[in-house]
All heavy atoms as a GROMACS GRO file, in nm:
protein
  627
    1MET      N    1   0.084  -0.117   0.000
    1MET     CA    2   0.000   0.001   0.000
    1MET      C    3   0.088   0.124   0.000
    1MET      O    4   0.190   0.129   0.067
    1MET     CB    5  -0.090  -0.003   0.123
    1MET     CG    6  -0.184   0.114   0.132
    1MET     SD    7  -0.306   0.097   0.261
    1MET     CE    8  -0.430   0.010   0.170
    2LYS      N    9   0.048   0.223  -0.074
    2LYS     CA   10   0.125   0.347  -0.081
    2LYS      C   11   0.124   0.417   0.056
    2LYS      O   12   0.031   0.402   0.132
    2LYS     CB   13   0.064   0.442  -0.184
    2LYS     CG   14   0.078   0.397  -0.325
    2LYS     CD   15   0.018   0.504  -0.414
    2LYS     CE   16   0.012   0.462  -0.557
    2LYS     NZ   17  -0.052   0.563  -0.639
    3GLU      N   18   0.230   0.497   0.078
    3GLU     CA   19   0.241   0.569   0.205
    3GLU      C   20   0.121   0.662   0.226
    3GLU      O   21   0.066   0.669   0.334
    3GLU     CB   22   0.370   0.650   0.206
    3GLU     CG   23   0.391   0.728   0.333
    3GLU     CD   24   0.515   0.812   0.329
    3GLU    OE1   25   0.612   0.772   0.259
    3GLU    OE2   26   0.516   0.916   0.394
    4SER      N   27   0.078   0.734   0.121
    4SER     CA   28  -0.032   0.829   0.134
    4SER      C   29  -0.165   0.757   0.167
    4SER      O   30  -0.244   0.807   0.242
    4SER     CB   31  -0.048   0.914   0.009
    4SER     OG   32  -0.081   0.833  -0.100
    5GLN      N   33  -0.183   0.638   0.111
    5GLN     CA   34  -0.305   0.565   0.139
    5GLN      C   35  -0.306   0.515   0.283
    5GLN      O   36  -0.408   0.516   0.349
    5GLN     CB   37  -0.320   0.450   0.042
    5GLN     CG   38  -0.353   0.492  -0.099
    5GLN     CD   39  -0.356   0.377  -0.195
    5GLN    OE1   40  -0.300   0.270  -0.169
    5GLN    NE2   41  -0.421   0.396  -0.308
    6ALA      N   42  -0.191   0.471   0.332
    6ALA     CA   43  -0.182   0.421   0.467
    6ALA      C   44  -0.202   0.532   0.567
    6ALA      O   45  -0.267   0.515   0.671
    6ALA     CB   46  -0.049   0.352   0.490
    7ALA      N   47  -0.151   0.650   0.539
    7ALA     CA   48  -0.161   0.764   0.631
    7ALA      C   49  -0.306   0.813   0.641
    7ALA      O   50  -0.346   0.864   0.745
    7ALA     CB   51  -0.069   0.877   0.587
    8CYS      N   52  -0.381   0.800   0.536
    8CYS     CA   53  -0.516   0.854   0.534
    8CYS      C   54  -0.624   0.743   0.547
    8CYS      O   55  -0.740   0.767   0.524
    8CYS     CB   56  -0.540   0.931   0.405
    8CYS     SG   57  -0.431   1.073   0.385
    9ARG      N   58  -0.584   0.627   0.585
    9ARG     CA   59  -0.675   0.513   0.592
    9ARG      C   60  -0.790   0.538   0.689
    9ARG      O   61  -0.906   0.516   0.656
    9ARG     CB   62  -0.600   0.388   0.633
    9ARG     CG   63  -0.690   0.263   0.633
    9ARG     CD   64  -0.616   0.139   0.669
    9ARG     NE   65  -0.499   0.130   0.582
    9ARG     CZ   66  -0.401   0.045   0.601
    9ARG    NH1   67  -0.404  -0.036   0.704
    9ARG    NH2   68  -0.299   0.040   0.520
   10GLN      N   69  -0.761   0.586   0.810
   10GLN     CA   70  -0.867   0.606   0.910
   10GLN      C   71  -0.965   0.715   0.872
   10GLN      O   72  -1.086   0.692   0.880
   10GLN     CB   73  -0.807   0.635   1.049
   10GLN     CG   74  -0.911   0.629   1.160
   10GLN     CD   75  -0.980   0.496   1.170
   10GLN    OE1   76  -0.916   0.390   1.167
   10GLN    NE2   77  -1.112   0.498   1.180
   11PRO      N   78  -0.920   0.831   0.823
   11PRO     CA   79  -1.018   0.932   0.779
   11PRO      C   80  -1.108   0.880   0.664
   11PRO      O   81  -1.228   0.912   0.661
   11PRO     CB   82  -0.934   1.049   0.733
   11PRO     CG   83  -0.806   1.034   0.805
   11PRO     CD   84  -0.786   0.887   0.820
   12ILE      N   85  -1.052   0.800   0.577
   12ILE     CA   86  -1.132   0.745   0.465
   12ILE      C   87  -1.237   0.646   0.521
   12ILE      O   88  -1.352   0.648   0.478
   12ILE     CB   89  -1.041   0.678   0.361
   12ILE    CG1   90  -0.959   0.784   0.288
   12ILE    CG2   91  -1.122   0.597   0.261
   12ILE    CD1   92  -0.852   0.732   0.198
   13LYS      N   93  -1.196   0.562   0.614
   13LYS     CA   94  -1.291   0.466   0.676
   13LYS      C   95  -1.404   0.541   0.747
   13LYS      O   96  -1.520   0.500   0.740
   13LYS     CB   97  -1.219   0.376   0.775
   13LYS     CG   98  -1.142   0.265   0.712
   13LYS     CD   99  -1.080   0.177   0.820
   13LYS     CE  100  -1.000   0.064   0.762
   13LYS     NZ  101  -0.944  -0.021   0.866
   14ASP      N  102  -1.366   0.649   0.820
   14ASP     CA  103  -1.467   0.726   0.891
   14ASP      C  104  -1.567   0.789   0.794
   14ASP      O  105  -1.688   0.788   0.821
   14ASP     CB  106  -1.401   0.837   0.974
   14ASP     CG  107  -1.317   0.780   1.089
   14ASP    OD1  108  -1.336   0.664   1.127
   14ASP    OD2  109  -1.232   0.858   1.140
   15LEU      N  110  -1.518   0.841   0.683
   15LEU     CA  111  -1.605   0.900   0.583
   15LEU      C  112  -1.698   0.794   0.522
   15LEU      O  113  -1.817   0.816   0.506
   15LEU     CB  114  -1.524   0.968   0.473
   15LEU     CG  115  -1.603   1.026   0.355
   15LEU    CD1  116  -1.704   1.132   0.404
   15LEU    CD2  117  -1.509   1.085   0.252
   16LEU      N  118  -1.643   0.681   0.489
   16LEU     CA  119  -1.725   0.572   0.431
   16LEU      C  120  -1.834   0.529   0.527
   16LEU      O  121  -1.949   0.513   0.488
   16LEU     CB  122  -1.637   0.452   0.392
   16LEU     CG  123  -1.711   0.332   0.334
   16LEU    CD1  124  -1.785   0.372   0.207
   16LEU    CD2  125  -1.615   0.221   0.306
   17ASN      N  126  -1.799   0.512   0.655
   17ASN     CA  127  -1.901   0.474   0.756
   17ASN      C  128  -2.009   0.580   0.766
   17ASN      O  129  -2.126   0.545   0.779
   17ASN     CB  130  -1.835   0.451   0.892
   17ASN     CG  131  -1.756   0.322   0.893
   17ASN    OD1  132  -1.780   0.229   0.816
   17ASN    ND2  133  -1.655   0.316   0.979
   18CYS      N  134  -1.972   0.705   0.762
   18CYS     CA  135  -2.071   0.814   0.767
   18CYS      C  136  -2.165   0.808   0.646
   18CYS      O  137  -2.286   0.822   0.661
   18CYS     CB  138  -1.999   0.948   0.774
   18CYS     SG  139  -2.110   1.089   0.789
   19LEU      N  140  -2.107   0.786   0.529
   19LEU     CA  141  -2.188   0.779   0.408
   19LEU      C  142  -2.282   0.659   0.411
   19LEU      O  143  -2.395   0.664   0.364
   19LEU     CB  144  -2.100   0.774   0.284
   19LEU     CG  145  -2.025   0.904   0.253
   19LEU    CD1  146  -1.924   0.880   0.142
   19LEU    CD2  147  -2.119   1.016   0.217
   20LEU      N  148  -2.234   0.547   0.466
   20LEU     CA  149  -2.318   0.427   0.476
   20LEU      C  150  -2.432   0.444   0.574
   20LEU      O  151  -2.534   0.372   0.564
   20LEU     CB  152  -2.231   0.304   0.515
   20LEU     CG  153  -2.130   0.260   0.411
   20LEU    CD1  154  -2.044   0.147   0.465
   20LEU    CD2  155  -2.200   0.218   0.282
   21GLU      N  156  -2.420   0.535   0.667
   21GLU     CA  157  -2.526   0.563   0.765
   21GLU      C  158  -2.618   0.675   0.717
   21GLU      O  159  -2.719   0.702   0.783
   21GLU     CB  160  -2.466   0.600   0.899
   21GLU     CG  161  -2.392   0.486   0.966
   21GLU     CD  162  -2.482   0.369   0.998
   21GLU    OE1  163  -2.596   0.392   1.045
   21GLU    OE2  164  -2.441   0.254   0.975
   22SER      N  165  -2.586   0.739   0.606
   22SER     CA  166  -2.663   0.855   0.561
   22SER      C  167  -2.795   0.813   0.498
   22SER      O  168  -2.814   0.698   0.452
   22SER     CB  169  -2.582   0.935   0.460
   22SER     OG  170  -2.573   0.867   0.337
   23GLU      N  171  -2.887   0.907   0.494
   23GLU     CA  172  -3.018   0.886   0.433
   23GLU      C  173  -3.004   0.857   0.283
   23GLU      O  174  -3.078   0.778   0.227
   23GLU     CB  175  -3.105   1.010   0.457
   23GLU     CG  176  -3.247   0.995   0.408
   23GLU     CD  177  -3.329   1.117   0.439
   23GLU    OE1  178  -3.330   1.160   0.555
   23GLU    OE2  179  -3.390   1.170   0.345
   24CYS      N  180  -2.909   0.926   0.223
   24CYS     CA  181  -2.884   0.907   0.080
   24CYS      C  182  -2.860   0.760   0.046
   24CYS      O  183  -2.915   0.708  -0.051
   24CYS     CB  184  -2.764   0.992   0.038
   24CYS     SG  185  -2.711   0.972  -0.132
   25TYR      N  186  -2.780   0.695   0.127
   25TYR     CA  187  -2.744   0.554   0.102
   25TYR      C  188  -2.858   0.462   0.145
   25TYR      O  189  -2.898   0.370   0.071
   25TYR     CB  190  -2.617   0.518   0.176
   25TYR     CG  191  -2.574   0.373   0.163
   25TYR    CD1  192  -2.512   0.329   0.048
   25TYR    CD2  193  -2.599   0.283   0.264
   25TYR    CE1  194  -2.474   0.197   0.032
   25TYR    CE2  195  -2.562   0.150   0.252
   25TYR     CZ  196  -2.500   0.107   0.137
   25TYR     OH  197  -2.464  -0.023   0.122
   26LYS      N  198  -2.912   0.483   0.266
   26LYS     CA  199  -3.012   0.392   0.321
   26LYS      C  200  -3.149   0.404   0.256
   26LYS      O  201  -3.211   0.304   0.225
   26LYS     CB  202  -3.026   0.415   0.472
   26LYS     CG  203  -2.912   0.364   0.552
   26LYS     CD  204  -2.938   0.386   0.700
   26LYS     CE  205  -2.838   0.316   0.784
   26LYS     NZ  206  -2.865   0.332   0.927
   27VAL      N  207  -3.195   0.527   0.235
   27VAL     CA  208  -3.332   0.546   0.185
   27VAL      C  209  -3.336   0.555   0.035
   27VAL      O  210  -3.421   0.493  -0.030
   27VAL     CB  211  -3.393   0.675   0.249
   27VAL    CG1  212  -3.531   0.702   0.194
   27VAL    CG2  213  -3.395   0.661   0.402
   28GLU      N  214  -3.245   0.632  -0.023
   28GLU     CA  215  -3.248   0.657  -0.168
   28GLU      C  216  -3.170   0.550  -0.246
   28GLU      O  217  -3.169   0.555  -0.368
   28GLU     CB  218  -3.193   0.795  -0.197
   28GLU     CG  219  -3.273   0.905  -0.134
   28GLU     CD  220  -3.212   1.043  -0.154
   28GLU    OE1  221  -3.135   1.061  -0.251
   28GLU    OE2  222  -3.241   1.133  -0.074
   29ASN      N  223  -3.105   0.457  -0.177
   29ASN     CA  224  -3.032   0.346  -0.238
   29ASN      C  225  -2.926   0.392  -0.338
   29ASN      O  226  -2.905   0.330  -0.441
   29ASN     CB  227  -3.129   0.248  -0.307
   29ASN     CG  228  -3.220   0.181  -0.208
   29ASN    OD1  229  -3.177   0.147  -0.096
   29ASN    ND2  230  -3.345   0.164  -0.243
   30LYS      N  231  -2.860   0.501  -0.307
   30LYS     CA  232  -2.748   0.550  -0.388
   30LYS      C  233  -2.619   0.486  -0.337
   30LYS      O  234  -2.610   0.439  -0.224
   30LYS     CB  235  -2.735   0.702  -0.378
   30LYS     CG  236  -2.861   0.776  -0.409
   30LYS     CD  237  -2.854   0.829  -0.549
   30LYS     CE  238  -2.975   0.915  -0.577
   30LYS     NZ  239  -3.029   0.894  -0.705
   31THR      N  240  -2.516   0.485  -0.421
   31THR     CA  241  -2.386   0.435  -0.378
   31THR      C  242  -2.319   0.542  -0.292
   31THR      O  243  -2.352   0.661  -0.304
   31THR     CB  244  -2.294   0.401  -0.497
   31THR    OG1  245  -2.265   0.522  -0.565
   31THR    CG2  246  -2.363   0.300  -0.591
   32PRO      N  247  -2.222   0.503  -0.209
   32PRO     CA  248  -2.148   0.606  -0.131
   32PRO      C  249  -2.085   0.712  -0.221
   32PRO      O  250  -2.084   0.830  -0.187
   32PRO     CB  251  -2.042   0.525  -0.057
   32PRO     CG  252  -2.105   0.390  -0.040
   32PRO     CD  253  -2.184   0.369  -0.166
   33ARG      N  254  -2.036   0.670  -0.338
   33ARG     CA  255  -1.977   0.767  -0.431
   33ARG      C  256  -2.080   0.868  -0.478
   33ARG      O  257  -2.055   0.987  -0.486
   33ARG     CB  258  -1.916   0.694  -0.550
   33ARG     CG  259  -1.852   0.786  -0.651
   33ARG     CD  260  -1.786   0.712  -0.760
   33ARG     NE  261  -1.683   0.627  -0.701
   33ARG     CZ  262  -1.556   0.619  -0.745
   33ARG    NH1  263  -1.522   0.686  -0.850
   33ARG    NH2  264  -1.472   0.542  -0.686
   34GLU      N  265  -2.201   0.821  -0.513
   34GLU     CA  266  -2.305   0.911  -0.556
   34GLU      C  267  -2.346   1.007  -0.444
   34GLU      O  268  -2.370   1.124  -0.470
   34GLU     CB  269  -2.427   0.833  -0.603
   34GLU     CG  270  -2.404   0.757  -0.732
   34GLU     CD  271  -2.519   0.662  -0.767
   34GLU    OE1  272  -2.589   0.613  -0.676
   34GLU    OE2  273  -2.537   0.639  -0.887
   35CYS      N  274  -2.351   0.954  -0.323
   35CYS     CA  275  -2.386   1.040  -0.208
   35CYS      C  276  -2.278   1.146  -0.187
   35CYS      O  277  -2.309   1.260  -0.154
   35CYS     CB  278  -2.399   0.956  -0.081
   35CYS     SG  279  -2.538   0.840  -0.085
   36LEU      N  280  -2.154   1.109  -0.205
   36LEU     CA  281  -2.043   1.203  -0.190
   36LEU      C  282  -2.050   1.313  -0.295
   36LEU      O  283  -2.021   1.430  -0.268
   36LEU     CB  284  -1.911   1.128  -0.198
   36LEU     CG  285  -1.785   1.202  -0.161
   36LEU    CD1  286  -1.790   1.251  -0.018
   36LEU    CD2  287  -1.663   1.112  -0.179
   37GLN      N  288  -2.090   1.277  -0.416
   37GLN     CA  289  -2.100   1.376  -0.524
   37GLN      C  290  -2.215   1.473  -0.503
   37GLN      O  291  -2.214   1.582  -0.561
   37GLN     CB  292  -2.114   1.303  -0.658
   37GLN     CG  293  -1.986   1.232  -0.698
   37GLN     CD  294  -2.002   1.146  -0.821
   37GLN    OE1  295  -2.114   1.114  -0.860
   37GLN    NE2  296  -1.892   1.106  -0.880
   38ARG      N  297  -2.311   1.437  -0.422
   38ARG     CA  298  -2.424   1.523  -0.389
   38ARG      C  299  -2.390   1.602  -0.263
   38ARG      O  300  -2.463   1.598  -0.165
   38ARG     CB  301  -2.551   1.441  -0.369
   38ARG     CG  302  -2.592   1.362  -0.495
   38ARG     CD  303  -2.704   1.268  -0.463
   38ARG     NE  304  -2.820   1.343  -0.422
   38ARG     CZ  305  -2.927   1.289  -0.367
   38ARG    NH1  306  -2.932   1.160  -0.347
   38ARG    NH2  307  -3.028   1.363  -0.332
   39GLY      N  308  -2.282   1.672  -0.265
   39GLY     CA  309  -2.225   1.739  -0.149
   39GLY      C  310  -2.320   1.828  -0.074
   39GLY      O  311  -2.316   1.834   0.049
   40ASP      N  312  -2.409   1.899  -0.143
   40ASP     CA  313  -2.500   1.991  -0.075
   40ASP      C  314  -2.605   1.917   0.009
   40ASP      O  315  -2.660   1.974   0.101
   40ASP     CB  316  -2.567   2.083  -0.176
   40ASP     CG  317  -2.645   2.010  -0.280
   40ASP    OD1  318  -2.605   1.898  -0.319
   40ASP    OD2  319  -2.750   2.062  -0.324
   41GLN      N  320  -2.630   1.791  -0.021
   41GLN     CA  321  -2.731   1.714   0.052
   41GLN      C  322  -2.667   1.616   0.152
   41GLN      O  323  -2.738   1.537   0.213
   41GLN     CB  324  -2.818   1.638  -0.046
   41GLN     CG  325  -2.895   1.730  -0.137
   41GLN     CD  326  -2.970   1.657  -0.245
   41GLN    OE1  327  -2.960   1.535  -0.258
   41GLN    NE2  328  -3.049   1.729  -0.323
   42MET      N  329  -2.535   1.624   0.168
   42MET     CA  330  -2.465   1.538   0.262
   42MET      C  331  -2.484   1.588   0.404
   42MET      O  332  -2.487   1.710   0.424
   42MET     CB  333  -2.314   1.540   0.228
   42MET     CG  334  -2.255   1.405   0.211
   42MET     SD  335  -2.076   1.400   0.183
   42MET     CE  336  -2.023   1.556   0.133
   43PRO      N  337  -2.491   1.500   0.503
   43PRO     CA  338  -2.497   1.544   0.643
   43PRO      C  339  -2.370   1.625   0.678
   43PRO      O  340  -2.263   1.601   0.621
   43PRO     CB  341  -2.503   1.414   0.724
   43PRO     CG  342  -2.548   1.311   0.628
   43PRO     CD  343  -2.503   1.353   0.490
   44GLU      N  344  -2.384   1.716   0.771
   44GLU     CA  345  -2.270   1.803   0.812
   44GLU      C  346  -2.152   1.720   0.859
   44GLU      O  347  -2.036   1.751   0.832
   44GLU     CB  348  -2.313   1.902   0.919
   44GLU     CG  349  -2.393   2.016   0.867
   44GLU     CD  350  -2.322   2.097   0.760
   44GLU    OE1  351  -2.202   2.128   0.780
   44GLU    OE2  352  -2.384   2.132   0.661
   45GLU      N  353  -2.178   1.612   0.934
   45GLU     CA  354  -2.069   1.527   0.984
   45GLU      C  355  -1.990   1.468   0.867
   45GLU      O  356  -1.865   1.467   0.870
   45GLU     CB  357  -2.126   1.414   1.068
   45GLU     CG  358  -2.021   1.320   1.122
   45GLU     CD  359  -2.078   1.202   1.196
   45GLU    OE1  360  -2.202   1.191   1.210
   45GLU    OE2  361  -1.998   1.118   1.241
   46CYS      N  362  -2.058   1.425   0.763
   46CYS     CA  363  -1.988   1.369   0.649
   46CYS      C  364  -1.911   1.476   0.573
   46CYS      O  365  -1.802   1.448   0.520
   46CYS     CB  366  -2.089   1.302   0.553
   46CYS     SG  367  -2.170   1.156   0.623
   47LYS      N  368  -1.965   1.597   0.568
   47LYS     CA  369  -1.893   1.707   0.502
   47LYS      C  370  -1.760   1.731   0.573
   47LYS      O  371  -1.658   1.752   0.510
   47LYS     CB  372  -1.978   1.834   0.500
   47LYS     CG  373  -2.093   1.830   0.403
   47LYS     CD  374  -2.170   1.958   0.408
   47LYS     CE  375  -2.291   1.954   0.317
   47LYS     NZ  376  -2.366   2.080   0.321
   48GLN      N  377  -1.764   1.731   0.708
   48GLN     CA  378  -1.644   1.754   0.784
   48GLN      C  379  -1.544   1.640   0.766
   48GLN      O  380  -1.424   1.663   0.751
   48GLN     CB  381  -1.677   1.770   0.933
   48GLN     CG  382  -1.556   1.803   1.018
   48GLN     CD  383  -1.490   1.935   0.977
   48GLN    OE1  384  -1.555   2.035   0.952
   48GLN    NE2  385  -1.358   1.934   0.972
   49LEU      N  386  -1.592   1.519   0.762
   49LEU     CA  387  -1.505   1.403   0.739
   49LEU      C  388  -1.444   1.408   0.598
   49LEU      O  389  -1.328   1.372   0.580
   49LEU     CB  390  -1.580   1.274   0.762
   49LEU     CG  391  -1.620   1.246   0.906
   49LEU    CD1  392  -1.717   1.128   0.914
   49LEU    CD2  393  -1.497   1.221   0.991
   50ASN      N  394  -1.520   1.453   0.501
   50ASN     CA  395  -1.470   1.467   0.365
   50ASN      C  396  -1.358   1.572   0.362
   50ASN      O  397  -1.258   1.553   0.294
   50ASN     CB  398  -1.584   1.507   0.272
   50ASN     CG  399  -1.544   1.500   0.125
   50ASN    OD1  400  -1.460   1.419   0.087
   50ASN    ND2  401  -1.602   1.586   0.046
   51LEU      N  402  -1.375   1.679   0.436
   51LEU     CA  403  -1.272   1.782   0.445
   51LEU      C  404  -1.145   1.725   0.509
   51LEU      O  405  -1.034   1.753   0.466
   51LEU     CB  406  -1.324   1.902   0.523
   51LEU     CG  407  -1.224   2.017   0.540
   51LEU    CD1  408  -1.183   2.076   0.406
   51LEU    CD2  409  -1.286   2.124   0.628
   52ASN      N  410  -1.163   1.641   0.612
   52ASN     CA  411  -1.049   1.576   0.678
   52ASN      C  412  -0.970   1.488   0.582
   52ASN      O  413  -0.849   1.486   0.580
   52ASN     CB  414  -1.093   1.494   0.796
   52ASN     CG  415  -1.142   1.579   0.912
   52ASN    OD1  416  -1.126   1.699   0.916
   52ASN    ND2  417  -1.211   1.514   1.005
   53VAL      N  418  -1.042   1.412   0.498
   53VAL     CA  419  -0.977   1.328   0.397
   53VAL      C  420  -0.899   1.415   0.298
   53VAL      O  421  -0.785   1.386   0.265
   53VAL     CB  422  -1.080   1.239   0.325
   53VAL    CG1  423  -1.018   1.167   0.206
   53VAL    CG2  424  -1.139   1.138   0.421
   54TYR      N  425  -0.963   1.521   0.252
   54TYR     CA  426  -0.898   1.614   0.160
   54TYR      C  427  -0.769   1.670   0.219
   54TYR      O  428  -0.666   1.673   0.153
   54TYR     CB  429  -0.995   1.727   0.122
   54TYR     CG  430  -0.927   1.840   0.049
   54TYR    CD1  431  -0.894   1.830  -0.085
   54TYR    CD2  432  -0.893   1.957   0.116
   54TYR    CE1  433  -0.830   1.933  -0.151
   54TYR    CE2  434  -0.830   2.062   0.050
   54TYR     CZ  435  -0.798   2.051  -0.082
   54TYR     OH  436  -0.735   2.152  -0.146
   55GLN      N  437  -0.778   1.717   0.344
   55GLN     CA  438  -0.660   1.775   0.410
   55GLN      C  439  -0.551   1.671   0.430
   55GLN      O  440  -0.432   1.701   0.416
   55GLN     CB  441  -0.699   1.840   0.541
   55GLN     CG  442  -0.779   1.965   0.521
   55GLN     CD  443  -0.834   2.023   0.652
   55GLN    OE1  444  -0.843   1.953   0.753
   55GLN    NE2  445  -0.866   2.151   0.648
   56CYS      N  446  -0.590   1.548   0.461
   56CYS     CA  447  -0.492   1.441   0.479
   56CYS      C  448  -0.416   1.414   0.348
   56CYS      O  449  -0.295   1.405   0.346
   56CYS     CB  450  -0.560   1.315   0.529
   56CYS     SG  451  -0.449   1.176   0.558
   57LYS      N  452  -0.493   1.399   0.241
   57LYS     CA  453  -0.429   1.372   0.111
   57LYS      C  454  -0.346   1.488   0.065
   57LYS      O  455  -0.238   1.471   0.008
   57LYS     CB  456  -0.535   1.336   0.008
   57LYS     CG  457  -0.596   1.200   0.031
   57LYS     CD  458  -0.692   1.164  -0.079
   57LYS     CE  459  -0.743   1.021  -0.059
   57LYS     NZ  460  -0.813   0.972  -0.176
   58ARG      N  461  -0.394   1.609   0.090
   58ARG     CA  462  -0.318   1.728   0.052
   58ARG      C  463  -0.187   1.736   0.129
   58ARG      O  464  -0.083   1.775   0.075
   58ARG     CB  465  -0.400   1.854   0.078
   58ARG     CG  466  -0.330   1.980   0.033
   58ARG     CD  467  -0.426   2.098   0.042
   58ARG     NE  468  -0.356   2.217  -0.003
   58ARG     CZ  469  -0.332   2.319   0.075
   58ARG    NH1  470  -0.372   2.321   0.199
   58ARG    NH2  471  -0.267   2.425   0.027
   59SER      N  472  -0.188   1.700   0.255
   59SER     CA  473  -0.065   1.705   0.335
   59SER      C  474   0.040   1.608   0.286
   59SER      O  475   0.160   1.631   0.306
   59SER     CB  476  -0.099   1.678   0.484
   59SER     OG  477  -0.127   1.543   0.503
   60GLN      N  478  -0.002   1.504   0.219
   60GLN     CA  479   0.092   1.408   0.162
   60GLN      C  480   0.167   1.467   0.043
   60GLN      O  481   0.279   1.426   0.012
   60GLN     CB  482   0.020   1.281   0.119
   60GLN     CG  483  -0.045   1.206   0.231
   60GLN     CD  484   0.053   1.158   0.334
   60GLN    OE1  485   0.156   1.100   0.301
   60GLN    NE2  486   0.025   1.186   0.460
   61LEU      N  487   0.105   1.563  -0.024
   61LEU     CA  488   0.166   1.625  -0.140
   61LEU      C  489   0.244   1.752  -0.108
   61LEU      O  490   0.329   1.796  -0.183
   61LEU     CB  491   0.060   1.659  -0.245
   61LEU     CG  492  -0.020   1.540  -0.298
   61LEU    CD1  493  -0.133   1.589  -0.387
   61LEU    CD2  494   0.071   1.445  -0.374
   62ASP      N  495   0.212   1.812   0.006
   62ASP     CA  496   0.271   1.940   0.047
   62ASP      C  497   0.409   1.914   0.108
   62ASP      O  498   0.420   1.861   0.218
   62ASP     CB  499   0.179   2.009   0.146
   62ASP     CG  500   0.225   2.150   0.181
   62ASP    OD1  501   0.330   2.194   0.126
   62ASP    OD2  502   0.159   2.212   0.264
   63THR      N  503   0.513   1.952   0.037
   63THR     CA  504   0.650   1.924   0.087
   63THR      C  505   0.678   2.002   0.216
   63THR      O  506   0.757   1.955   0.298
   63THR     CB  507   0.755   1.961  -0.019
   63THR    OG1  508   0.737   2.096  -0.060
   63THR    CG2  509   0.745   1.869  -0.138
   64ARG      N  510   0.618   2.117   0.234
   64ARG     CA  511   0.638   2.192   0.360
   64ARG      C  512   0.590   2.109   0.478
   64ARG      O  513   0.656   2.104   0.581
   64ARG     CB  514   0.562   2.324   0.353
   64ARG     CG  515   0.574   2.403   0.484
   64ARG     CD  516   0.501   2.535   0.476
   64ARG     NE  517   0.364   2.515   0.438
   64ARG     CZ  518   0.292   2.602   0.370
   64ARG    NH1  519   0.346   2.714   0.332
   64ARG    NH2  520   0.169   2.579   0.341
   65THR      N  521   0.476   2.041   0.461
   65THR     CA  522   0.423   1.958   0.568
   65THR      C  523   0.516   1.843   0.599
   65THR      O  524   0.538   1.809   0.715
   65THR     CB  525   0.283   1.904   0.530
   65THR    OG1  526   0.198   2.016   0.501
   65THR    CG2  527   0.224   1.824   0.640
   66ARG      N  528   0.573   1.785   0.496
   66ARG     CA  529   0.660   1.670   0.518
   66ARG      C  530   0.786   1.708   0.595
   66ARG      O  531   0.836   1.631   0.673
   66ARG     CB  532   0.697   1.606   0.383
   66ARG     CG  533   0.578   1.539   0.319
   66ARG     CD  534   0.614   1.454   0.202
   66ARG     NE  535   0.738   1.491   0.137
   66ARG     CZ  536   0.765   1.468   0.011
   66ARG    NH1  537   0.675   1.411  -0.065
   66ARG    NH2  538   0.880   1.502  -0.040
   67PHE      N  539   0.839   1.827   0.572
   67PHE     CA  540   0.960   1.869   0.639
   67PHE      C  541   0.938   1.938   0.772
   67PHE      O  542   1.012   1.921   0.865
   67PHE     CB  543   1.043   1.961   0.548
   67PHE     CG  544   1.105   1.890   0.431
   67PHE    CD1  545   1.058   1.911   0.303
   67PHE    CD2  546   1.206   1.795   0.451
   67PHE    CE1  547   1.114   1.842   0.196
   67PHE    CE2  548   1.259   1.727   0.344
   67PHE     CZ  549   1.214   1.750   0.217
   68ARG      N  550   0.831   2.018   0.781
   68ARG     CA  551   0.806   2.096   0.901
   68ARG      C  552   0.700   2.038   0.993
   68ARG      O  553   0.682   2.082   1.104
   68ARG     CB  554   0.761   2.237   0.862
   68ARG     CG  555   0.865   2.316   0.788
   68ARG     CD  556   0.814   2.453   0.762
   68ARG     NE  557   0.906   2.524   0.674
   68ARG     CZ  558   0.877   2.636   0.612
   68ARG    NH1  559   0.760   2.693   0.628
   68ARG    NH2  560   0.965   2.694   0.535
   69GLY      N  561   0.625   1.942   0.946
   69GLY     CA  562   0.516   1.889   1.023
   69GLY      C  563   0.388   1.966   0.995
   69GLY      O  564   0.390   2.067   0.925
   70LYS      N  565   0.279   1.924   1.055
   70LYS     CA  566   0.153   1.994   1.033
   70LYS      C  567   0.156   2.128   1.101
   70LYS      O  568   0.203   2.143   1.213
   70LYS     CB  569   0.036   1.910   1.089
   70LYS     CG  570   0.013   1.786   1.011
   70LYS     CD  571  -0.108   1.712   1.060
   70LYS     CE  572  -0.130   1.588   0.978
   70LYS     NZ  573  -0.246   1.514   1.021
   71ARG      N  574   0.100   2.227   1.033
   71ARG     CA  575   0.097   2.361   1.090
   71ARG      C  576  -0.037   2.381   1.160
   71ARG      O  577  -0.139   2.320   1.128
   71ARG     CB  578   0.114   2.465   0.981
   71ARG     CG  579   0.009   2.464   0.877
   71ARG     CD  580   0.040   2.563   0.766
   71ARG     NE  581  -0.054   2.539   0.656
   71ARG     CZ  582  -0.130   2.630   0.605
   71ARG    NH1  583  -0.121   2.753   0.649
   71ARG    NH2  584  -0.211   2.601   0.510
   72ASP      N  585  -0.036   2.469   1.258
   72ASP     CA  586  -0.159   2.500   1.330
   72ASP      C  587  -0.246   2.588   1.244
   72ASP      O  588  -0.197   2.686   1.183
   72ASP     CB  589  -0.130   2.571   1.462
   72ASP     CG  590  -0.058   2.482   1.562
   72ASP    OD1  591  -0.083   2.359   1.554
   72ASP    OD2  592   0.017   2.532   1.645
   73GLU      N  593  -0.374   2.560   1.241
   73GLU     CA  594  -0.467   2.640   1.161
   73GLU      C  595  -0.491   2.775   1.230
   73GLU      O  596  -0.495   2.877   1.165
   73GLU     CB  597  -0.597   2.565   1.144
   73GLU     CG  598  -0.585   2.441   1.056
   73GLU     CD  599  -0.543   2.473   0.914
   73GLU    OE1  600  -0.585   2.577   0.859
   73GLU    OE2  601  -0.465   2.396   0.859
   74ALA      N  602  -0.508   2.775   1.360
   74ALA     CA  603  -0.535   2.901   1.433
   74ALA      C  604  -0.437   2.906   1.550
   74ALA      O  605  -0.442   2.824   1.641
   74ALA     CB  606  -0.677   2.903   1.481
   75PRO      N  607  -0.346   3.003   1.552
   75PRO     CA  608  -0.254   3.013   1.662
   75PRO      C  609  -0.325   3.047   1.793
   75PRO      O  610  -0.423   3.122   1.794
   75PRO     CB  611  -0.159   3.128   1.622
   75PRO     CG  612  -0.228   3.199   1.512
   75PRO     CD  613  -0.328   3.107   1.452
   76ILE      N  614  -0.276   2.990   1.899
   76ILE     CA  615  -0.333   3.015   2.031
   76ILE      C  616  -0.283   3.149   2.084
   76ILE      O  617  -0.162   3.172   2.089
   76ILE     CB  618  -0.298   2.901   2.128
   76ILE    CG1  619  -0.355   2.770   2.075
   76ILE    CG2  620  -0.351   2.930   2.268
   76ILE    CD1  621  -0.309   2.649   2.154
   77SER      N  622  -0.374   3.237   2.124
   77SER     CA  623  -0.336   3.369   2.173
   77SER      C  624  -0.326   3.371   2.321
   77SER      O  625  -0.399   3.314   2.393
   77SER     CB  626  -0.437   3.471   2.127
   77SER     OG  627  -0.442   3.474   1.985
   0.00000   0.00000   0.00000
């Protein structure tokens, strides 16, 4: 398995579980991929998990992150 896939495995699993519990999947019988593409109708929790997956994958490509570590989004005052 690639390093980036292994590093983001848990956020991806969390997102998949959220999509599998969503109304889109259970009631409308859509696939998780189709539910993900309907972003405006996704539950807020799934939207946040989707953002976490995006940030995880992005951090794998960002060389600054690899050398300096993750940066704080909001500095503590």
